[in-house]
N, C-alpha and C positions, 0 to 999 in steps of 0.2 A: 269628516271623517275624525276619530277620538284617537287619543293621545295613544294610545297600545298601539292601533294604526299607525297612527303616524311616525312612531318609535322603531315597527319593523320595516314600512318604507324608508327609513333613511338610512337606518344600519342593514338591512337585508340579510339580519338574522332573529329567529322569533325572539320574540320578550318572556318574561314571568307575568307579565300583567294582561295576556292575552292567552290562558292554558286551552286546549285543545279539551274533547271529551276522551280521550287517549290520556291525557295530561292527569287529569282529576281522577280516571278510574287506576292508573297507576298508583297517584297519592292515598285513597282509598282503601286499595286493597294490601298498599305500603304499610298505612294502620293498623288494618287486621292482623295481617301479620307480624306486626312491631307487636301488638296486643298481647298475640298468641304466643308467640315466643318467650315474651315476660310472666305469663302464667306458665308457661313449662319448666320456668329455672325458680318459679318462686312456691307451686304449689307442693305439698309433701305426701301428696297421695300417687307411687307412683307409675300408674297405669293410667291417671289421668295425666301426668307430663306426658308418658308415652303416647296419648291420643290430641296432646296439644300440640305435640310434637306435629304428629299430621295436617293439623292446619297451617301450623307456621310453616313447613315446605310445602303443603299445595296452596298457599298463598305467594311462594314463592315462583312455583309451575304458572301461575296467571302471570306472574309480572313476566316471569320470559314470554309469554305468551305478546304480553302486551307491547313488548318490545319487537314483535315480528320473529322471535326465534324459536320456530316452534319444534323444534327437533331439540334442542334441549331443554324444553319445555315437558314434553313426552320423556328425556332423560330421568328426568329430576321426579317426574310422575313413577315411571318403573322401577329405578332404582333404589330413591330414597324414598319414597313413599310408600311402594310397595316390596322393598325388599328389606331394607334398613328397621325400620320402623316395626315390621314383623320379626323380625331378627331380634329387635330388641325386648320386643312383647315375649318372641319363644325364650329369649331369654331370663326373663323377668319369671315365669310358669315354670321354667328348670331349676329356677336358682331357690324355688319357693320365699319369694319375695311376697312383701306383706300387700294385701291387697288394701287394706284400709290406710289409713293416715298414721304414719312411718316417724315416729319420734327419730327414730335414729339417723333418718335421712337428712339433719340439720348438722350438721359441724360445727357449727357454732362458730365458726370465720367468716361470717356476712359480710362484714367492715372489710376484712382481705379482699374475700372474692367480690366484692362492690368495688375497690379499688382499681384492682386488675381488669377486670368488666369494662370500666368507665375508662382506663387508661389504653386499652387494647379500642375501642370504639371508637375515640378522637384518632388516634394512629388510622385506625379503617378511613375513616371521613376524609380525615387528611389526605390518604393517599389515592381514593378517587379522585378528588376535588381537583387535588394538583395533576392529576394525570389528565381526567376530562374535562376541564375547565372549559379548555373552549371547542370542544367536541358537541355535535349535534347529530340529533338521528332524525333524516331525513324519512317518516313515516309514509309519503307520499309517492318515492321517489322507488324502485328495486328492492327488494326485498334484499337484505344486506347478512342475515344470518339462516340461508338457505343448506339442508341438508346438507349438498354436494362440499360449501365453503366450510360449511362445519365439522362436517365429517374427514376431510383431508386434514384441515390444523390439528384434529384429533391426534390421528393416526400417524402422524407426522413427528407432532409434538409434544404429547401425554400420555404415550402408551405405556411407558414407568410410570407414572402417577396412576391411573386406570390399573396397571395390573396389581401396583402397591394396594389399593383402594381394597382390590379382590381379599389379596391375603389377611389382609387386619382381618374383614370383614370372616373370611374363616378363622380365624385364627380368635375371634369374636365367641364364635358359634361352638369349637372344640372347646374355649375357656369355661362355657357356661355346660357344657355337658360333663365337662372336667368334675365341676363342682357339686351339680348336683348327683353324682354318682357317688363322689366325696362323703356329702350329706348322709346320704344310706348307706355305706359301709358305717358309719360313725355311729349312726342308730344303731345298727346291729339287728338280729332275730331276737325276738322275746320271747326272755327266759323261758326253760321248762315246768310246769308244775304252775306256776305264778300267773298264766291264764284264767281269769274269771275269780282273781284272789279279790277283794276289795279291802 
């Protein structure tokens, strides 16, 4: 009997010295998702950022699948990958955002942004670790994230945030259309008699 197996047998809870295949896959997909998210916020090409965001959100969907939350995984794919990213791409196209490298995309506040990002990451990790320090998911037992349980929780406790998110997405789409029409109005029609003059 190995040390890890003896630890599990003695404590009755899984240990970090004996990861399962699901845990290893979870870690690898998490690293890929983290890398995609890092490239999303560091690239200077807006379209590339949107495409890397697809990879990051898809990685989160795979993580939900590994946690046996199939309903949340499909919601992630349908709403975020299928709608939010498409909305971002439409916004980029309607506002005539530059396709290539954009020097204007860098505001020069990298250190302030890095400080806020690190502080938010530390706070998020601390909250998650404090909340789930002694919680273990029994992957061999009955599925805890079934569609029935998740749907009941969503429609009882999370209806207002879902509706607020839909209004936010609608406002973003309307804003993109308004900005594109304003750009066309500012350009105006070409002056008569000046066409073809060099």
